[in-house]
C-alpha positions as CSV (number, residue, x, y, z in Angstrom):
1,X,-15.3,-5.9,50.5
2,X,-15.3,-2.5,48.7
3,X,-11.5,-2.9,48.2
4,X,-11.9,-6.3,46.7
5,X,-14.6,-5.1,44.3
6,X,-12.4,-2.1,43.3
7,X,-9.4,-4.4,42.7
8,X,-11.5,-6.7,40.6
9,X,-12.9,-3.8,38.5
10,X,-9.4,-2.5,37.9
11,X,-8.2,-5.9,36.8
12,X,-11.1,-6.3,34.4
13,X,-10.6,-2.9,32.9
14,X,-6.9,-3.7,32.4
15,X,-7.7,-7.0,30.7
16,X,-10.3,-5.2,28.4
17,X,-7.8,-2.5,27.4
18,X,-5.1,-5.1,26.7
19,X,-7.5,-7.2,24.6
20,X,-8.6,-4.3,22.5
21,X,-5.0,-3.2,21.8
22,X,-4.1,-6.7,20.6
23,X,-7.3,-7.1,18.6
24,X,-6.6,-4.0,16.4
25,X,-3.4,-5.4,14.9
26,X,-4.0,-6.8,11.5
27,X,-2.0,-9.6,10.0
28,X,0.5,-8.7,7.2
29,X,-1.8,-10.5,4.7
30,X,-4.8,-8.4,5.8
31,X,-2.9,-5.2,5.7
32,X,-1.4,-5.9,2.3
33,X,-4.8,-6.7,0.8
34,X,-6.3,-3.5,2.4
35,X,-3.5,-1.2,1.2
36,X,-3.4,-2.7,-2.3
37,X,-7.2,-2.1,-2.5
38,X,-6.7,1.6,-1.4
39,X,-4.1,2.1,-4.1
40,X,-6.2,0.3,-6.7
41,X,-9.0,2.7,-6.0
42,X,-6.9,5.8,-5.9
43,X,-4.5,5.1,-8.7
44,X,-6.7,3.0,-11.0
45,X,-4.4,0.1,-11.0
46,X,-4.7,-2.8,-13.4
47,X,-5.2,-6.3,-12.1
48,X,-1.5,-7.1,-12.7
49,X,-0.4,-3.9,-10.9
50,X,-2.7,-4.7,-8.0
51,X,-1.2,-8.1,-7.7
52,X,2.4,-6.7,-7.7
53,X,1.5,-4.0,-5.2
54,X,-0.2,-6.4,-2.8
55,X,2.9,-8.7,-3.0
56,X,5.2,-5.8,-2.2
57,X,3.1,-4.8,0.7
58,X,2.9,-8.4,1.9
59,X,6.7,-8.8,1.8
60,X,7.3,-5.5,3.6
61,X,4.6,-6.3,6.2
62,X,6.2,-9.6,6.9
63,X,9.6,-8.0,7.2
64,X,8.2,-5.4,9.6
65,X,6.5,-8.1,11.7
66,X,9.8,-10.0,11.9
67,X,11.5,-6.7,13.2
68,X,8.8,-6.4,15.9
69,X,9.2,-9.9,17.2
70,X,10.8,-10.0,20.6
71,X,10.4,-6.3,21.2
72,X,8.8,-5.1,24.4
73,X,5.2,-4.0,23.9
74,X,4.9,-0.4,22.9
75,X,8.5,-0.2,21.5
76,X,9.3,0.4,17.9
77,X,12.1,-1.1,15.7
78,X,15.0,1.1,14.7
79,X,13.9,3.7,12.2
80,X,16.8,2.8,9.9
81,X,15.6,-0.8,9.6
82,X,12.0,0.3,8.9
83,X,13.3,2.8,6.3
84,X,15.2,0.1,4.6
85,X,12.1,-2.1,4.3
86,X,10.0,0.8,3.1
87,X,12.6,1.8,0.5
88,X,12.7,-1.7,-0.9
89,X,8.9,-1.7,-1.2
90,X,9.0,1.7,-2.9
91,X,11.6,0.4,-5.4
92,X,9.1,-2.4,-6.3
93,X,6.4,0.2,-6.7
94,X,8.6,2.1,-9.2
95,X,8.9,-1.0,-11.3
96,X,5.1,-1.7,-11.2
97,X,3.5,1.7,-11.4
98,X,3.6,4.2,-14.2
99,X,5.6,7.3,-13.6
100,X,2.4,9.4,-13.1
101,X,1.0,6.8,-10.6
102,X,4.2,6.6,-8.6
103,X,4.5,10.4,-8.5
104,X,0.9,10.7,-7.1
105,X,1.6,7.9,-4.6
106,X,4.7,9.6,-3.3
107,X,3.3,13.2,-3.3
108,X,-0.3,12.6,-2.1
109,X,-1.1,9.1,-1.0
110,X,1.9,8.0,1.0
111,X,2.0,11.2,3.2
112,X,-1.7,10.8,3.9
113,X,-1.3,7.1,4.9
114,X,1.6,8.0,7.2
115,X,-0.4,10.7,9.0
116,X,-3.2,8.1,9.5
117,X,-0.8,5.6,11.0
118,X,0.8,7.9,13.5
119,X,-0.5,7.8,17.1
120,X,-2.3,11.0,18.3
121,X,0.0,13.5,20.0
122,X,3.1,12.6,18.0
């Protein structure tokens, strides 16, 4: 009886952990809106700039999601593929942002965002 209860508790715990891990993943649309808002607040973007930044984030987010399709849980796409997508996004930022805004984004904001996205211990 104790063994059955223990097995049941372990299974419930595993289901809860799996559900939480899946629940934290935002859609590309949600992520694009959130990131555009962060940059709008930090860089004082105009409405037109905000729209273009959100579109660039949405496009890169959708491309990243496509890369992740079919991968085993917990694995990452090839770094070269992710860098290609990020570089394309940054090129769009160069066209949208002023020189000062882009410099601040690359020097201060992007490194801070990358640190926040990295899992603990890496």
